[in-house]
Kinemage of the C-alpha trace (Angstrom):
@kinemage 1
@onewidth
@group {chain A} dominant
@subgroup {mainchain}
@vectorlist {calphas} color= white
{ca met a 1} P 10.937 -173.364 -12.283
{ca gln a 2} L 14.308 -172.090 -12.530
{ca gln a 3} L 13.245 -168.798 -10.873
{ca val a 4} L 11.836 -170.735 -7.836
{ca lys a 5} L 15.198 -172.797 -7.425
{ca lys a 6} L 16.870 -169.401 -7.485
{ca ser a 7} L 14.751 -167.673 -5.194
{ca lys a 8} L 14.988 -170.858 -2.676
{ca leu a 9} L 18.914 -170.687 -3.137
{ca met a 10} L 19.280 -166.977 -2.153
{ca asn a 11} L 16.982 -167.357 0.563
{ca tyr a 12} L 19.355 -170.234 1.404
{ca glu a 13} L 22.245 -168.189 1.176
{ca ser a 14} L 20.616 -165.438 3.230
{ca asn a 15} L 19.459 -167.574 6.153
{ca arg a 16} L 22.736 -169.039 6.267
{ca lys a 17} L 24.671 -165.861 6.660
{ca thr a 18} L 22.102 -164.543 9.227
{ca lys a 19} L 23.000 -167.549 11.491
{ca phe a 20} L 26.711 -167.261 10.965
{ca lys a 21} L 26.599 -163.666 12.130
{ca phe a 22} L 23.993 -164.646 15.244
{ca his a 23} L 26.555 -167.238 16.053
{ca tyr a 24} L 29.756 -165.148 15.888
{ca leu a 25} L 27.819 -162.168 17.644
{ca val a 26} L 27.087 -164.860 20.423
{ca val a 27} L 30.850 -165.843 20.585
{ca val a 28} L 32.030 -162.386 20.719
{ca ser a 29} L 29.124 -161.235 23.214
{ca thr a 30} L 30.300 -164.210 25.304
{ca ile a 31} L 34.030 -163.263 25.575
{ca phe a 32} L 33.173 -159.343 26.026
{ca met a 33} L 31.017 -160.616 29.152
{ca val a 34} L 33.431 -162.807 30.434
{ca leu a 35} L 36.376 -160.419 30.437
{ca phe a 36} L 33.877 -157.575 31.947
{ca cys a 37} L 33.205 -159.960 34.811
{ca phe a 38} L 36.981 -160.455 35.037
{ca ser a 39} L 37.581 -156.782 35.050
{ca cys a 40} L 35.291 -156.511 38.156
{ca lys a 41} L 37.579 -158.410 40.191
{ca glu a 42} L 40.126 -156.113 39.825
{ca glu a 43} L 41.164 -152.955 41.698
{ca pro a 44} L 39.039 -150.350 40.674
{ca asn a 45} L 41.600 -148.030 38.970
{ca ser a 46} L 44.471 -150.154 38.614
{ca leu a 47} L 43.762 -151.656 35.237
{ca lys a 48} L 41.243 -149.210 33.641
{ca glu a 49} L 43.046 -147.948 30.882
{ca ile a 50} L 44.058 -151.344 29.793
{ca glu a 51} L 40.392 -152.746 30.074
{ca asn a 52} L 38.952 -149.829 28.320
{ca asp a 53} L 41.723 -150.355 25.287
{ca leu a 54} L 40.608 -154.227 25.305
{ca ile a 55} L 36.942 -153.520 25.304
{ca thr a 56} L 37.355 -150.775 22.532
{ca lys a 57} L 39.297 -153.894 20.681
{ca ile a 58} L 36.558 -156.633 21.296
{ca asn a 59} L 33.893 -154.312 20.048
{ca ala a 60} L 35.999 -153.454 16.894
{ca val a 61} L 36.449 -157.649 16.427
{ca gln a 62} L 32.416 -157.526 16.836
{ca glu a 63} L 31.878 -155.099 13.832
{ca gln a 64} L 34.437 -156.717 11.755
{ca val a 65} L 32.643 -160.126 11.996
{ca met a 66} L 29.268 -158.746 11.502
{ca ala a 67} L 30.422 -156.893 8.237
{ca gln a 68} L 32.621 -159.784 7.008
{ca gly a 69} L 29.687 -162.151 7.002
{ca asn a 70} L 32.214 -165.215 7.022
{ca met a 71} L 35.529 -166.384 8.156
{ca thr a 72} L 38.233 -168.659 7.186
{ca glu a 73} L 38.739 -171.769 9.468
{ca val a 74} L 42.036 -169.918 11.073
{ca glu a 75} L 39.897 -167.024 12.077
{ca glu a 76} L 37.246 -169.205 13.247
{ca gln a 77} L 39.266 -171.425 15.280
{ca ala a 78} L 41.037 -168.343 17.008
{ca leu a 79} L 38.109 -167.031 18.020
{ca leu a 80} L 36.950 -169.960 19.674
{ca ser a 81} L 40.072 -170.427 21.189
{ca leu a 82} L 40.066 -167.192 22.483
{ca cys a 83} L 36.461 -167.817 24.167
{ca ser a 84} L 37.623 -171.027 25.775
{ca ile a 85} L 41.052 -169.385 27.295
{ca val a 86} L 38.548 -166.900 29.308
{ca ser a 87} L 35.362 -168.864 29.943
{ca his a 88} L 36.992 -170.757 33.121
{ca asp a 89} L 37.275 -168.654 36.422
{ca asp a 90} L 40.909 -170.676 37.180
{ca gly a 91} L 43.502 -168.690 35.140
{ca leu a 92} L 43.676 -165.171 33.985
{ca ala a 93} L 41.501 -163.875 36.496
{ca thr a 94} L 43.092 -165.607 39.381
{ca tyr a 95} L 46.516 -165.253 38.596
{ca thr a 96} L 48.553 -164.200 41.841
{ca thr a 97} L 51.868 -165.510 43.268
{ca asp a 98} L 51.607 -163.148 46.483
{ca asn a 99} L 50.780 -166.065 48.583
{ca ser a 100} L 52.593 -168.751 46.824
{ca met a 101} L 56.200 -169.979 47.368
{ca ile a 102} L 58.538 -170.906 44.322
{ca leu a 103} L 58.538 -174.768 43.793
{ca lys a 104} L 62.042 -174.799 44.348
{ca glu a 105} L 62.187 -173.343 47.744
{ca val a 106} L 59.651 -175.509 49.410
{ca glu a 107} L 60.678 -178.529 51.483
{ca ile a 108} L 58.555 -181.417 49.885
{ca ala a 109} L 57.275 -181.002 46.508
{ca pro a 110} L 53.625 -181.784 45.579
{ca val a 111} L 53.301 -185.356 45.406
{ca tyr a 112} L 51.806 -186.464 42.089
{ca asn a 113} L 49.799 -189.807 42.044
{ca gly a 114} L 52.213 -192.830 42.007
{ca cys a 115} L 54.870 -190.682 43.591
{ca glu a 116} L 54.041 -191.587 47.229
{ca glu a 117} L 56.552 -192.939 49.777
{ca leu a 118} L 59.470 -191.666 48.199
{ca ser a 119} L 62.647 -189.524 49.413
{ca ile a 120} L 62.385 -185.693 48.963
{ca glu a 121} L 64.736 -185.828 45.991
{ca glu a 122} L 62.880 -188.687 44.370
{ca thr a 123} L 59.446 -186.993 45.040
{ca arg a 124} L 60.694 -184.114 43.357
{ca glu a 125} L 62.206 -185.915 40.307
{ca cys a 126} L 58.638 -187.861 39.955
{ca phe a 127} L 56.993 -184.823 40.206
{ca asn a 128} L 58.823 -183.471 37.111
{ca asn a 129} L 58.380 -186.691 35.221
{ca lys a 130} L 54.570 -187.259 35.676
{ca val a 131} L 54.079 -183.743 35.086
{ca ser a 132} L 55.941 -183.646 31.943
{ca ala a 133} L 54.341 -187.286 30.558
{ca phe a 134} L 50.962 -186.053 31.215
{ca phe a 135} L 51.296 -183.028 29.148
{ca lys a 136} L 53.129 -184.671 26.268
{ca arg a 137} L 50.239 -187.637 26.363
{ca glu a 138} L 47.412 -185.142 26.484
{ca phe a 139} L 48.257 -182.215 24.216
{ca asn a 140} L 46.593 -182.160 20.767
{ca leu a 141} L 49.439 -182.288 18.586
{ca ser a 142} L 47.290 -181.587 15.646
{ca val a 143} L 46.739 -177.798 17.066
{ca ser a 144} L 50.868 -177.012 16.579
{ca lys a 145} L 51.090 -179.127 13.467
{ca glu a 146} L 48.474 -177.060 11.758
{ca leu a 147} L 50.541 -174.001 12.428
{ca asn a 148} L 53.203 -175.420 10.113
{ca leu a 149} L 55.865 -173.951 11.671
{ca ser a 150} L 59.197 -173.682 10.271
{ca glu a 151} L 60.993 -174.396 13.215
{ca pro a 152} L 59.639 -175.513 16.785
{ca lys a 153} L 58.964 -172.761 19.148
{ca gln a 154} L 58.596 -172.342 22.802
{ca val a 155} L 56.530 -170.937 25.540
{ca asp a 156} L 56.696 -170.198 29.096
{ca val a 157} L 53.933 -171.540 31.359
{ca phe a 158} L 53.154 -170.840 34.900
{ca phe a 159} L 50.461 -172.463 37.533
{ca ile a 160} L 49.820 -172.676 40.986
{ca ile a 161} L 49.180 -175.724 43.041
{ca asn a 162} L 47.306 -174.760 46.136
{ca glu a 163} L 46.941 -175.903 49.799
{ca ser a 164} L 44.335 -178.565 48.649
{ca gly a 165} L 46.490 -179.975 45.565
{ca asn a 166} L 44.255 -178.232 42.499
{ca leu a 167} L 45.802 -176.216 39.945
{ca thr a 168} L 45.105 -172.523 39.545
{ca gly a 169} L 46.394 -169.269 38.488
{ca met a 170} L 47.270 -170.475 35.208
{ca lys a 171} L 49.486 -168.166 33.023
{ca val a 172} L 50.786 -168.718 29.397
{ca arg a 173} L 53.284 -166.390 28.093
{ca asn a 174} L 53.018 -165.012 24.471
{ca ser a 175} L 51.842 -167.783 21.727
{ca glu a 176} L 49.393 -168.362 19.180
{ca val a 177} L 45.819 -168.153 20.762
{ca thr a 178} L 44.996 -171.827 19.400
{ca val a 179} L 48.123 -173.015 21.392
{ca gln a 180} L 47.382 -171.167 24.533
{ca ala a 181} L 43.874 -172.480 24.676
{ca glu a 182} L 45.413 -176.145 24.279
{ca ile a 183} L 47.721 -175.468 26.804
{ca leu a 184} L 45.293 -174.388 29.426
{ca arg a 185} L 42.582 -177.293 28.641
{ca val a 186} L 45.650 -179.420 29.199
{ca leu a 187} L 46.348 -177.962 32.529
{ca arg a 188} L 42.756 -177.947 33.774
{ca lys a 189} L 42.797 -182.086 33.279
{ca met a 190} L 45.504 -182.423 35.365
{ca pro a 191} L 44.963 -184.285 38.580
{ca val a 192} L 44.573 -183.061 42.035
{ca met a 193} L 47.655 -183.761 43.943
{ca lys a 194} L 48.781 -184.013 47.516
{ca pro a 195} L 49.966 -180.421 48.236
{ca ala a 196} L 53.565 -178.935 48.776
{ca val a 197} L 54.734 -179.122 52.374
{ca his a 198} L 57.000 -176.804 54.281
{ca asn a 199} L 57.797 -176.359 57.907
{ca gly a 200} L 55.048 -179.064 58.444
{ca glu a 201} L 52.494 -177.380 56.548
{ca ser a 202} L 50.665 -177.487 53.365
{ca val a 203} L 51.411 -174.549 51.081
{ca ser a 204} L 50.710 -173.173 47.692
{ca val a 205} L 53.450 -173.321 45.168
{ca leu a 206} L 54.232 -171.532 41.958
{ca cys a 207} L 55.235 -174.095 39.062
{ca ser a 208} L 56.441 -173.482 35.716
{ca ile a 209} L 57.043 -175.552 32.549
{ca ile a 210} L 58.712 -174.595 29.439
{ca val a 211} L 56.571 -176.061 26.319
{ca lys a 212} L 58.173 -176.535 23.050
{ca tyr a 213} L 55.693 -177.143 20.128
{ca gly a 214} L 55.765 -177.817 16.799
{ca asn a 215} L 55.609 -181.110 14.809
{ca asn a 216} L 55.931 -182.263 18.415
{ca val a 217} L 55.659 -181.355 21.865
{ca glu a 218} L 58.504 -181.562 24.545
{ca val a 219} L 58.085 -180.395 28.131
{ca asp a 220} L 60.702 -179.295 30.517
{ca val a 221} L 59.683 -178.226 34.300
{ca val a 222} L 61.896 -175.934 35.424
{ca tyr a 223} L 62.318 -173.847 38.468
{ca ile a 224} L 61.990 -170.097 37.881
{ca pro a 225} L 64.412 -167.794 39.475
{ca glu a 226} L 61.995 -165.178 40.422
{ca arg a 227} L 58.227 -164.344 40.308
{ca pro a 228} L 57.169 -163.976 36.951
{ca asp a 229} L 55.135 -160.571 35.872
């Protein structure tokens, strides 16, 4: 009887590890395929070396996951966050500022819901306040608290509000992958706005915010002096 129980336990552990490896093989493969599809949208020769290096690193992660057989919660969350970052066609693949004005240069800023029928300056101030309040309300503080930071950190975030008032072209500067994923999740929830206006026409505008995170989150809407890389 004892031997039967031991055999069942060994089979259970073997099946659990097999399911684990399959699960993360699927996750890593998904990341690989999404990034591959994104790379197809680039110019054929422009980023070829960078793309090849990225694919090599993704393959290395896949091999490590399969060899390791288990992951810590931190490793698991980082991998899933990376998958979340690249699983939407609204950020890394579409980020471009070529056809967008900088927010500070437009005559009338985008109109956030509740900021209608205000003066030009009041509309701009209302936009800043609404974006900041929305971000602070929606941001999951547990993501930054789990980092156990000794002091708050900050990251630059860019996004485009296009001629239809939709957010696109989202970009988060260097930060922890879980924080990047959470910032993008919040931006994707931001409501459609009335687009910015310049010379009587709706225009696409590049916006930027600074997110300070730790045990709390603070957001400053800033006007960038130049287009980011």
